[in-house]
N, C-alpha and C positions, 0 to 999 in steps of 0.2 A: 668616443669618450663616454657616451651613455652606457655602452656595454661594460666599461670598466667600473662605473659607479653603481650599476644595477645590483651586483652581489652584495655590496656594502649596504645599500639602501634596504635590500630585502632582509638581510640579517638584522638591521636596526629595527625594522618593522616587526619582525618575529620576536625580538627580544624585549621590545617595549612593554607588552602586556605583563611579561614575567617581572620586569623591574618595577612595574606599578604596584604590585602586591608584595614585593620582597621586604619592604621596610614598614609596612602599614598593616593595621588590623582591619578586618572586614566588619563593617557595621551590619549585623544581622537584621536590624530594623529598617534598613534602607537598601541593602544590596539586592540585586536581582538574583534569581535562581541560577542563571547562567554563570554569573560572577562567583557565587558560592561554590557551585559545582566544579568550576575550573581552579579555584584558588585555595580550597580547603581540602586537606587530606581525608580520604574515605567518605567524603560527601559527594556523591554523584548526583546526577540530575533528579533521581527519585527523592532522595533525602532533602535536597535543596528545594524541590517543589513542596515537600512536606513542611519545611520551615516557613516558606512564604504563605502557604495555606494556614498554618497555625497563627501567624502574626495577623493575617487578614481576619480570621475568625475571633481572635482573642485580644487583639490590640498589640502594641509594641511590647517586646521583651523588656522586663524591668531589671533582669540580672542575666548574666551568662548562664548560670546554673538552671534557669528556667528552660533551657534548650532540651534538657532531658525529658520534658513533657511531650516533645515532638516524636511521633512514631518513627522508629528506626534509629533514634539517637539514645545511646545508653552511656554508661560510665566509660567504656573503653573508647568510644568515639569522642566523648567529651575530653578525655585525657589528651587526645590528639589535636583537638582544635581550640582548647581553652586559651592558649596563649596567642591565638591567631584571630580571635574575634572580640568584638566589643558590642555594646548595646546603645551607646550614645556617641555623639561626636565629642571626643576628648580633645581639648585644646592641646596643641603641640608646643605652644609657647605660653608663658604666663600672660594672663589678660592684663591690659593696662589698667592701673588704678585710676579711678575717677577722682579728680581733684576738684573740690568746690572752690569757686572763685571767691576771692576776699574783696571786701569793699574798702578800697583804699581811698584816702583823701585825694581829690584831684590835685595834680601837680600844677602849681602856678608858675608860669614862665614870664619873667619881666623882660621887656625889650627896650632897648635904648635907641633912639634915632641918632644917627651920626650925620652931622652937617658936612656937606662937601666943602 
């Protein structure tokens, strides 16, 4: 039975990392060089290392366009990755609105004793 499940489990394991990046953007301020190198087109290990070095030396990126300051990343590379990267954790759902509690009058409950 294990021999029958093994190919399916192996395929699931191999496809999982690809599905992880399929619908989400890569945060260049927190992603490792390995993740950027494998998930972004035309960003190999050398460019990914340069991104990490730049953010270590200069602080976090404030905009996606700041990536062109990294050695090896020009307008053509930016065109290929612009829609796949982000510089902050963008919420996927609307943040809940904080509601201030109101000070209501305490409710008075009157009780009546019933005689048996």
